[in-house]
C-alpha positions as CSV (number, residue, x, y, z in Angstrom):
1,M,112.3,77.8,125.7
2,P,113.7,78.9,122.3
3,T,112.8,76.8,119.2
4,T,115.3,76.2,116.4
5,D,112.9,74.4,114.2
6,A,112.8,75.8,110.6
7,V,109.2,77.3,110.0
8,D,108.1,79.0,106.8
9,L,106.4,82.3,107.5
10,T,103.5,82.4,105.0
11,G,102.1,85.7,103.8
12,R,105.2,87.6,104.9
13,T,106.7,90.6,103.0
14,P,110.5,90.1,102.5
15,R,112.5,92.8,104.4
16,G,115.9,92.5,102.9
17,Q,117.6,95.7,101.8
18,A,119.6,94.2,98.8
19,A,121.5,97.0,97.1
20,S,122.3,95.1,94.0
21,G,120.4,95.2,90.7
22,G,119.8,98.9,90.6
23,G,121.1,99.3,87.1
24,C,119.1,96.4,85.8
25,L,116.0,97.9,87.3
26,M,116.7,101.2,85.6
27,V,117.2,99.5,82.2
28,F,114.1,97.4,82.8
29,S,111.9,100.6,83.3
30,L,112.9,102.2,80.0
31,P,110.4,100.3,77.8
32,F,107.5,101.2,80.3
33,L,108.7,104.8,80.2
34,A,108.6,104.8,76.4
35,V,105.3,102.8,75.9
36,G,103.2,105.6,77.5
37,P,104.3,108.5,75.4
38,G,104.3,106.1,72.3
39,I,100.6,105.3,72.9
40,A,99.7,108.9,73.5
41,W,101.6,109.9,70.3
42,L,99.8,107.3,68.1
43,V,96.3,108.3,69.3
44,T,97.1,112.0,69.0
45,T,98.3,111.6,65.4
46,N,95.5,109.2,64.4
47,P,92.5,109.8,66.7
48,E,90.1,108.2,64.1
49,G,91.8,104.8,64.8
50,A,91.2,104.9,68.5
51,N,88.5,102.4,69.8
52,A,88.0,104.1,73.0
53,P,87.5,107.6,74.3
54,L,90.7,109.5,74.2
55,P,90.8,110.4,77.9
56,V,90.7,106.6,78.7
57,I,93.6,105.9,76.3
58,Y,95.7,108.7,77.7
59,G,95.0,107.5,81.2
60,F,96.0,104.0,80.2
61,A,99.2,105.4,78.7
62,S,100.0,107.3,81.7
63,L,99.8,104.2,83.9
64,F,102.7,102.7,81.9
65,S,104.8,105.8,82.3
66,L,104.1,105.9,86.1
67,A,104.9,102.2,86.4
68,G,108.2,102.8,84.6
69,L,108.9,105.8,86.7
70,F,108.3,103.9,89.9
71,V,110.7,101.1,88.8
72,F,113.3,103.6,87.6
73,I,113.3,105.4,91.1
74,S,113.4,102.0,92.9
75,G,116.6,101.1,90.8
76,L,118.1,104.5,91.5
77,K,117.6,104.2,95.2
78,A,119.2,100.8,95.1
79,S,122.2,102.1,93.3
80,I,122.6,104.9,95.8
81,R,122.3,102.4,98.6
82,R,124.9,100.2,97.1
83,Y,127.3,103.0,96.8
84,R,126.7,104.2,100.3
85,N,127.1,100.5,101.6
86,T,130.4,100.1,99.8
87,R,131.7,103.4,101.2
88,Q,130.6,102.5,104.8
89,R,132.0,98.9,104.5
90,R,135.5,100.2,103.5
91,A,135.6,102.9,106.1
92,H,134.2,100.7,109.0
93,P,135.0,97.0,108.2
94,E,134.7,96.2,111.9
95,Q,131.3,97.6,112.2
96,P,129.1,95.8,109.6
97,W,125.9,97.4,110.9
98,R,126.9,100.8,109.4
99,A,126.7,99.4,105.8
100,D,123.9,96.9,106.4
101,Y,120.8,99.1,107.2
102,A,119.9,102.6,108.0
103,W,119.6,102.0,111.7
104,D,118.3,104.5,114.3
105,E,120.5,103.8,117.3
106,R,117.6,104.8,119.6
107,G,115.0,102.4,118.2
108,D,112.2,102.3,115.7
109,R,108.4,103.1,115.4
110,D,105.6,102.3,113.2
111,R,104.5,105.1,110.7
112,P,100.7,104.4,110.3
113,F,99.9,107.6,108.4
114,A,102.7,107.0,105.9
115,K,101.6,103.4,105.5
116,A,98.0,104.4,105.0
117,V,98.9,107.0,102.4
118,S,101.1,104.5,100.6
119,G,98.4,101.9,100.6
120,L,95.9,104.2,99.3
121,V,98.2,105.4,96.4
122,G,98.8,101.7,95.6
123,M,95.1,100.8,95.5
124,A,94.3,103.9,93.4
125,F,97.0,102.9,90.9
126,F,95.7,99.3,90.8
127,A,92.1,100.6,90.4
128,L,93.2,102.9,87.5
129,F,95.0,100.0,85.8
130,L,91.8,97.9,86.0
131,A,89.5,100.6,84.8
132,P,90.1,100.3,81.1
133,F,89.6,96.5,81.3
134,N,86.4,96.9,83.1
135,W,85.2,99.6,80.7
136,F,86.0,97.2,77.8
137,L,84.1,94.4,79.4
138,W,81.2,96.8,79.9
139,M,81.0,97.4,76.3
140,E,81.8,93.9,75.1
141,R,81.1,91.0,77.4
142,H,83.6,88.1,77.1
143,P,83.3,85.2,79.5
144,I,86.9,84.4,80.0
145,L,87.9,88.0,80.4
146,I,85.0,88.6,82.9
147,I,86.4,85.9,85.1
148,V,90.0,87.1,84.9
149,V,89.2,90.7,85.5
150,G,86.7,89.8,88.1
151,I,89.4,88.0,90.1
152,F,91.5,91.2,90.1
153,D,88.6,93.2,91.1
154,L,88.0,90.9,94.1
155,L,91.7,91.3,95.0
156,L,91.2,95.0,94.9
157,I,88.2,94.8,97.2
158,A,90.1,92.5,99.6
159,G,92.9,95.0,99.6
160,V,90.5,97.8,100.6
161,G,89.2,95.7,103.4
162,F,92.7,95.1,104.8
163,W,93.5,98.7,104.4
164,L,90.4,99.8,106.3
165,Y,91.3,97.2,109.1
166,D,94.8,98.8,109.4
167,I,93.3,102.3,109.6
168,G,91.0,101.1,112.4
169,R,94.0,99.5,114.2
170,S,96.0,102.7,113.8
171,L,93.2,104.9,115.1
172,K,92.7,102.6,118.1
173,Y,96.3,102.0,119.2
174,G,98.4,104.6,117.5
175,A,102.0,103.9,116.5
176,G,103.7,101.0,118.0
177,W,107.4,101.5,119.0
178,I,110.6,99.8,120.2
179,R,113.5,101.3,122.1
180,Y,116.8,99.7,122.2
181,E,118.6,99.6,125.6
182,K,121.9,99.5,123.7
183,F,123.2,99.5,120.1
184,P,123.9,97.1,118.5
185,F,123.1,93.8,120.1
186,F,125.6,90.9,119.9
187,L,125.2,87.2,119.6
188,G,125.7,85.2,122.8
189,E,124.7,88.3,124.9
190,R,121.3,89.7,126.1
191,L,118.8,91.6,123.9
192,D,117.1,94.2,126.0
193,V,114.4,96.4,124.5
194,R,111.3,98.1,125.5
195,L,108.0,97.9,123.5
196,G,104.8,99.9,123.6
197,C,102.1,101.8,121.7
198,R,99.7,104.7,122.5
199,G,98.1,104.3,126.0
200,R,98.4,101.6,128.6
201,L,99.0,98.0,128.0
202,D,96.6,96.7,130.6
203,R,93.7,97.2,128.1
204,F,95.0,94.0,126.3
205,E,93.8,90.6,127.5
206,K,97.4,89.4,127.0
207,V,100.4,90.6,125.0
208,I,102.7,88.1,123.1
209,V,106.2,89.0,122.2
210,T,108.2,86.8,119.7
211,V,111.8,87.4,119.0
212,R,112.9,85.5,115.9
213,F,115.7,85.1,113.4
214,V,114.6,85.0,109.8
215,R,116.4,83.9,106.6
216,E,115.0,84.8,103.3
217,R,115.3,82.1,100.5
218,Q,114.5,82.1,96.8
219,S,111.9,79.6,95.5
220,T,112.0,79.0,91.7
221,S,108.9,77.8,89.9
222,R,108.9,74.3,88.3
223,Q,109.3,75.8,84.9
224,G,112.3,78.0,86.1
225,S,110.6,81.1,84.6
226,S,110.1,83.0,87.9
227,S,111.4,83.1,91.5
228,T,109.8,84.3,94.7
229,T,111.4,85.4,98.0
230,L,110.1,83.4,100.9
231,C,110.8,84.0,104.7
232,R,111.8,81.1,107.0
233,Q,112.2,81.4,110.7
234,H,115.2,79.5,112.1
235,W,115.2,80.5,115.7
236,A,112.5,82.0,118.0
237,E,111.6,82.7,121.5
238,R,108.0,83.4,122.6
239,L,107.0,85.4,125.7
240,E,103.5,85.8,126.9
241,F,102.4,88.5,129.5
242,D,99.1,88.3,131.2
243,P,97.0,91.2,132.8
244,R,98.8,90.9,136.1
245,V,102.2,91.9,134.5
246,L,100.5,94.5,132.3
247,R,98.6,96.3,135.1
248,G,99.4,100.0,134.9
249,A,102.2,99.5,132.3
250,S,102.8,102.0,129.6
251,D,105.7,100.1,128.1
252,L,107.0,96.5,128.2
253,P,110.6,95.5,129.0
254,V,111.7,92.4,127.1
255,S,115.0,90.7,127.8
256,I,116.3,87.4,126.3
257,E,119.6,85.6,125.9
258,L,120.7,85.6,122.2
259,P,122.2,82.3,120.8
260,A,125.7,82.1,119.6
261,G,126.4,80.8,116.1
262,D,125.6,81.7,112.6
263,Y,122.8,84.1,113.3
264,A,124.2,87.5,112.4
265,T,122.0,90.1,110.6
266,R,122.8,90.7,107.0
267,L,120.0,92.8,105.5
268,S,122.0,93.9,102.5
269,D,122.8,90.4,101.4
270,T,120.7,88.4,98.8
271,P,119.0,86.5,100.2
272,A,118.8,88.6,103.5
273,R,118.9,87.5,107.1
274,Y,117.7,89.4,110.1
275,W,116.3,89.6,113.6
276,E,112.8,90.9,114.4
277,V,110.7,91.5,117.4
278,E,106.9,90.9,117.0
279,M,104.4,92.4,119.6
280,Q,100.8,91.2,119.5
281,G,98.1,92.6,121.8
282,V,94.9,90.5,122.2
283,A,91.9,92.6,122.7
284,P,88.1,92.6,121.9
285,G,87.4,93.7,118.4
286,I,90.6,94.8,116.7
287,D,93.9,93.3,117.9
288,F,97.2,95.1,118.0
289,E,100.3,93.8,116.0
290,S,103.6,95.4,115.2
291,R,107.0,94.1,114.0
292,F,110.4,95.7,114.2
293,L,113.9,94.9,113.0
294,V,116.5,94.7,115.7
295,P,120.4,95.0,115.1
296,V,121.9,91.8,116.2
297,Y,125.5,91.1,114.9
298,A,128.5,89.0,115.7
299,R,131.4,90.6,117.7
300,G,134.5,91.2,115.7
């Protein structure tokens, strides 16, 4: 039976595709882009005033420039996405999915190799950012700084652990995938998809599939100085498949009745709202898990 209880999904990354704010991001990136060359210019013109080896300072300055470049590119992509969405919305007002998200009408699949490379680059960047602080603490021990930097070092180690776990899962199960039986799906009608991964599904002790509707929401700190995007589930149906159903199966058909009402996908809104299908395979050692967005909209 479906549940309509509002449940906070902790530890979840927001999946909204908001196309606004691109210009603000590009402006925000400019100081970071300027700080890196500024630091490099200062130590080049006055190397005697540097209190650290020049390669360390140059590396630290490059991190500011790389961070600024990353933010600038993100803002540029958001601006391009906003322009594209506006054109699609005007050209096809009766088909909101065209302007909402870059859907593949056949389905979707995980990209474990790209995810692994992205995670490795992110951890390398974080490690480079922490390197000057660790070098400074090696030269001059300060108790408070040791605690603060030590916490970030532990976070980096934890990130490496999660990354290795994902690598192991990818090597064991390959890429998860979903295939839409039609495109798009409409509220009040049936959602029919097929799910799978590399190999047969009867190697799992059981497979749990959850279809849910998620609304993102902004949570502001008590001081009002920062806000965080949180994910909250507002509708869900959970299906469990035992080994008898999975015997000899290479994919898993899933069919549920979608609710009617205010549950339409709007990934380009802020805050966003969307449907997703989660597949979990329980097995000895490393479990399988994959989540996919699904195009569910209102007719008309």
